[in-house]
TORTIVO-978133 format. One record per residue (C-alpha): residue number from 1; x, y, z; residue in three letters. Coordinates in Angstrom, 1 decimal. Layout:
REM residues N
REC  NUM  X  Y  Z  ALA
...
***
This chain:
REM residues 92
REC  1  15.0  -17.2  1.9  UNK
REC  2  12.5  -14.6  3.0  UNK
REC  3  10.6  -12.9  0.4  UNK
REC  4  11.6  -9.8  1.6  UNK
REC  5  15.3  -10.8  0.9  UNK
REC  6  14.2  -11.9  -2.8  UNK
REC  7  12.5  -8.5  -3.4  UNK
REC  8  14.8  -6.5  -1.3  UNK
REC  9  16.0  -4.2  -4.2  UNK
REC  10  12.4  -3.2  -5.1  UNK
REC  11  11.4  -2.8  -1.3  UNK
REC  12  14.3  -0.4  -0.6  UNK
REC  13  13.6  1.5  -3.4  UNK
REC  14  9.9  2.0  -2.3  UNK
REC  15  11.1  3.1  1.3  UNK
REC  16  13.8  5.8  -0.4  UNK
REC  17  10.5  7.0  -2.2  UNK
REC  18  8.8  7.3  0.8  UNK
REC  19  11.7  8.7  2.8  UNK
REC  20  11.7  11.5  0.3  UNK
REC  21  7.8  12.3  0.5  UNK
REC  22  8.3  12.4  4.5  UNK
REC  23  11.4  14.7  3.7  UNK
REC  24  8.9  16.9  1.6  UNK
REC  25  6.5  17.1  4.3  UNK
REC  26  9.1  18.4  6.8  UNK
REC  27  10.4  21.3  4.3  UNK
REC  28  6.5  22.0  3.6  UNK
REC  29  6.4  22.6  7.6  UNK
REC  30  9.7  24.3  7.7  UNK
REC  31  8.7  27.0  5.2  UNK
REC  32  5.1  27.2  6.6  UNK
REC  33  3.4  25.9  3.4  UNK
REC  34  -0.3  26.3  2.7  UNK
REC  35  -2.4  23.7  5.0  UNK
REC  36  -3.7  22.4  1.8  UNK
REC  37  -0.1  21.4  0.4  UNK
REC  38  1.0  19.7  3.4  UNK
REC  39  -2.2  17.7  3.7  UNK
REC  40  -1.6  16.5  -0.1  UNK
REC  41  2.0  15.7  0.6  UNK
REC  42  0.7  13.8  4.0  UNK
REC  43  -1.6  11.8  1.8  UNK
REC  44  1.0  10.9  -0.6  UNK
REC  45  3.3  9.4  2.2  UNK
REC  46  0.2  7.5  3.5  UNK
REC  47  -0.2  6.0  -0.1  UNK
REC  48  3.2  5.1  -0.2  UNK
REC  49  3.2  3.3  3.2  UNK
REC  50  0.0  1.8  2.0  UNK
REC  51  1.5  0.5  -1.1  UNK
REC  52  4.7  -0.8  0.5  UNK
REC  53  2.5  -2.3  3.2  UNK
REC  54  0.0  -3.8  0.6  UNK
REC  55  3.2  -5.6  -1.6  UNK
REC  56  4.9  -7.1  1.6  UNK
REC  57  1.3  -8.6  2.8  UNK
REC  58  0.5  -10.0  -0.8  UNK
REC  59  4.3  -11.5  -0.7  UNK
REC  60  3.5  -12.8  2.9  UNK
REC  61  0.2  -14.7  1.9  UNK
REC  62  1.9  -16.0  -1.4  UNK
REC  63  5.0  -17.2  0.0  UNK
REC  64  3.5  -18.2  3.5  UNK
REC  65  -0.2  -19.0  3.1  UNK
REC  66  -1.1  -19.6  -0.2  UNK
REC  67  0.4  -22.9  -1.1  UNK
REC  68  3.6  -23.7  0.8  UNK
REC  69  6.0  -25.4  -0.8  UNK
REC  70  6.3  -26.1  -4.9  UNK
REC  71  2.1  -26.5  -5.2  UNK
REC  72  0.7  -23.0  -6.4  UNK
REC  73  -2.7  -24.0  -7.5  UNK
REC  74  -5.7  -25.6  -6.0  UNK
REC  75  -8.4  -24.0  -3.4  UNK
REC  76  -5.7  -22.3  -1.0  UNK
REC  77  -4.2  -20.6  -4.0  UNK
REC  78  -7.7  -19.4  -5.0  UNK
REC  79  -8.4  -18.3  -1.4  UNK
REC  80  -5.1  -16.4  -1.5  UNK
REC  81  -5.8  -14.7  -4.5  UNK
REC  82  -9.1  -13.4  -3.2  UNK
REC  83  -7.5  -12.1  -0.1  UNK
REC  84  -4.8  -10.4  -1.7  UNK
REC  85  -7.7  -8.5  -3.6  UNK
REC  86  -9.3  -7.4  -0.8  UNK
REC  87  -5.8  -6.3  0.9  UNK
REC  88  -5.0  -4.3  -2.0  UNK
REC  89  -8.4  -2.7  -2.3  UNK
REC  90  -8.3  -2.1  1.5  UNK
REC  91  -4.9  -0.2  1.0  UNK
REC  92  -6.0  2.0  -1.8  UNK
***
């Protein structure tokens, strides 16, 4: 079973939040909102996309790279944890 399927509800909720943020950008553009407001909304969208991507990448690392199979400790798991920290810092 894919990790995206196991986390399906959580990921769908995040994507729905993202959809709402993109719709807010569209409304702001249609109503000719101030550019500062549009930029704020766009930054929120970017943050939501980055958070969703970081979560999917983290799950991918843990499920497919860190320690495939039942074993979840050792040098590969430790390296995966380090990589996940880098991913999260990059997507902030």
